[in-house]
N, C-alpha and C positions, 0 to 999 in steps of 0.2 A: 907580604904577598905582593907579587909583581903587578904592574899596572894592567897587563893583559888579563890576569886572573881576576882582578877587581872588576874590570869592565864586564867580563863574562858573568861573574857572580851577580852583578846588578841586573843584568838582563834576565837572568834566571830567577831572581827574587821576584820580579814582577809577575811570574807565573805561579807563585806560591801563596798559600794562605794558612792561617791557623787551622789545624785539623779539627778542632772542636768548635770554635766560634765562627770560622769562615772569614775572619777579618784579614786584611792584607798585612804583609810582614815588611819589616824594615831591616836593613843591613847595618850593623854597627860600624863605627868609624874605622875600626881596624880590620873589618872584613871577616872577623872570626866568629860572629854570632848573628843569628836572626832573632828578632824579637817582635812581639805584638805591640800595638800602640799602648803607651803607658808602661812598657817593660813589665807587664804582668806575667808574661810567659816568655821564655827564651830557649833557643836551641843552638847548639854549637855547629860550626862548619869545620870539618876535618878533611884535609886533602881535597878541598873544593866541593865536598859533598855535605849537604845539610843532614844532620842526624836527629830525626824526630823520635827514634826509639833505640833500644839496645837489643842484642840478640835474643835474650831470654830463652824460651824453650826451643828456639831454632838454631842454637849454637852449632849443632852438627853441620848445618848448611854453610855457615861461615867458614868452618874448617874445610869442608868439602870443596867449595868453589874457589877458595883462595889457594888451596894446595895443588889442585890439578889443572893442567892446561888441556881443555877438552874442545876448544874452538877449532873448527875446520871449515873454511869458508864455503866450499862447494856443497858439503854435506849440510851445513847450517842453513844455507839458502834453500836447499831442497826440502829440508825438514820444516822450515818456517812456512813455506807455501803449502806443504801437505797438511800441516796441523792447524793452519788458520784459514785456508781457502783464499787467502789474499795473494794477488799477484804483485810481485815486486815492482813491476812497471807502473802500477797504479798508486804507488806510495809517494811519489814526488810532491813535496809541499804539504803533505798531510800531517796533522798533529796527531802523534801516536803515543799511546801509553802501553808500556811493557810491564804488566802487573805481576811482579815476582821475577825480576830480571836475572837473578842469579849472577853468574859471571859475565853477563852482558853480550853473549854471542848473538842473540836475536835482535837486541837493540843495535848492535853493530850492523847486522844485515839491513835493518830498516834505515839506519843512518846513511849507509852507503847507497841505498836506493833513493835517497833524497828526502827522506822523511824528517820531520822535526820531532825528535824522540825524547820521551821522559821515561826513564826506567826507575821503578820503585821496588825495593826489597827490604825485608825485615832484618836482614843480616849484614854483616860486614863484607859479604861477597860484593857489595857495591864498589869496594875498593879495587877488586880485580876488574870489575866492569869498567870503572873509570880509566884504568890503565889500558884496557883493551881498546877503548874508544877514544883515547886521548887526542887523536888526530882529527876527530870528527867534531866540527864546531857546533853542530846542532843536535848533539846527543848529550843529555844531562841525566844525573842520577840523584836520588834521595834515598836515605835509609828511613823507611816508614812502614807503619802497619797498614796493610791493604784494606783493613776495615775502617781506617781513619786516615785517608790520603790527604795530603796538603795541597790539593788542586781544586779548582772550581768545578762543581758538578756540571755534567752535560757540556763539556768543553773539548772533547776529543773526537776526531773523525774516525779513528781506528783504535780499538782496545783489544789486547789479547793476553791470555794467560796460559802458559804451557806447563803442565805438571807441577802446580804450586798449591792451588787452593785446598786440595785434599790433605795438606799437612797442617791445617789449622784445626783447632778443637771443634769448629763448626763450619764445614765447607760452605753451606748455603749462605751463611751470613757474609762470608768473604765474596761469594759470587754476587750477591745483591749489592754490596757496597761498591764493588768495582763496576757493576752494570750502570750505576748512577753516573759514572764518568762519561758515558757515551752520549754524544749529542743526537738529537733527532735526525734520522737519516744516516747516522754513523753505524759502523759495523763492529761486532763483538764476536770473538772466538775464544772458546775454552776447551782445554784438554785435561781430563781427569783420569785417574786410574779406574780401570774396568773391574766390576765385580765378577770374580771367577766362580767356578764350581764350588759347591759347599765344602768338599774335602780339601781343595786347595786353600780356600779361605781359612779353614780350621787349622790346617798344618802350618801355614805361613804365619798366621796370627799368633799361634802358640810359640813358634820360634822367635817372633819379634818381641814377644813378652820377655824374652831373655836378652836378645841382642840390644834392645833399646836401653837396657840397664848397664851395658858394658861400656867402659871408657874407650875412647877412640884407639888408644894404644893397644888394647886387647882385641877390639873388633877388626882393626885394619888387616892383621895377618889373615883372618878368615876371608876377608874380601879379596885378598891376593889369591887365595886358594880358589875362590869363585871365578876370578879373572883367568886363572890357569885353565879351569874346567871349561870356561867359555871359549877357549881357543881350540878345544878338541872336537874334531868332526864327530857327528852323531850325538856324542854326549851333550854338546851345546844346543841340540835341537830336541832332545828328549828329557834328560835329567832336569833341565831348568823349567820343565812344566810341572815339576814336583816341588823342588826347592829353588827359589828364584836366584839366579845370577845372570849377569849380562853376557851376551854373545856378540857384542860390538866388535868389529874387525880390529880395532886398536886397543892394545892392552891397557893403557892408562885410562881410556874411557870405560873399559870394563870394570876396573877397580872403582872408579868414581860412581858409575851407575849402580854397582852392587852395594856400595856404601850408602848410596841414596835410598836404597830399599830397606836396609836393615837398621840404620841408625836413627832416623827421625822419631821423635816421641809420638807424633800423631800421623796416622796414615789411614784414610778412609777410601772405600771403593764404591763406585756408583754405576748406574745403568744409563743407557741412552734415553730411555723413557723418563727417568728422573731428571736428567739434565735438561731435556726438552721442555718439561713442565716448568722448570725454573726460568727458562728463556721466555716462555709465553707469559708467565705471571709477572715478569719484570718489564713487560711491554715490548717484546721483540717479535718480529714477523719474518716471513721468508726464511724459515729455518732450514739449514742444510746439515744433514748428518754426514760428516766427512769419513771417507774410507781410510783404512790403515795405510801407512806409507809403504809397507812391504807388500809384495804380491807372491803368487805361487799357489798352486792348488791346495797343498797340505796346510800352508800358513793360513789361507783364507778360511779353510774348513775349521781349523782349530780356533781361529779368531771368532768366527760366527757361533761357535759352541762355547765361547767364554773359557777356553782352555789355556790361553796365553797369559801367564802371570806377568804383570808389568805392562800389559797393553792398555789401550785407553778407550774412553768414550769421548767423542770429539764433535762439537756442534758449533755452528756459526749462525748469526742472525743479524737483522737490521732493526735499529730502534725506531719505533713509530713516532 
């Protein structure tokens, strides 16, 4: 390991702790391992990223975010502000947690805005994130379980999670665990899949019972079909209200987004009321229900009637 990498790792280690005991961690002499005092527990560092977990049931995301290049600077900045309610101009010097960072596109946005960013993800997508943000000195990543994060509770000014928590076996437990990372007066934003009409839920859940059992090599061609359909006018605004596929303007993003829907083992859908209750019970005030990023009369009508498959419920609040 080079001297510069070693120095960076030491600075980063000071921000980490044992996810279970909360004790501080130490870096091994060769810079390849983190360990708790007494060497009772240890974790490897691969490509400069501490690995507290392996992919487990989220392996499809590791495949997804390391295979596709879906970062687009202008779009990612706009999406970040729309789905968090945070202005990039307000992030300078803030300590920020990207809970479920995936390939790192929003961590990159925050780092470029001057934030001190820590991205956490359960999958090897952190490798892609590390590459994407390699030139940003104050952006760091860990591979960790969001329910057992290796950070000090109540230590972040800004915490956000976009499209991640609903892929755990228990969305609420992830929400609560991440909420504990927000310091008093800090801000928290969460985006989850929206619960659609009963017939949409029935149809897509039934299909996902099949697609989640398919290996990636079999599922991926179907995602390319969805991406093709997502580029067809009219079809991409009507048919995908019945069977979900992405209508993103860029083909590669459409493939990735469609795979993101059909591959994960867990996928739960929620309501604004449900998410708002979670915020209140976790000690947040000043809640704001964020509107969808897209506009247009038909889109807003369909959104308000829970007809847009893959759309979200999006709330932000301030920790008391």
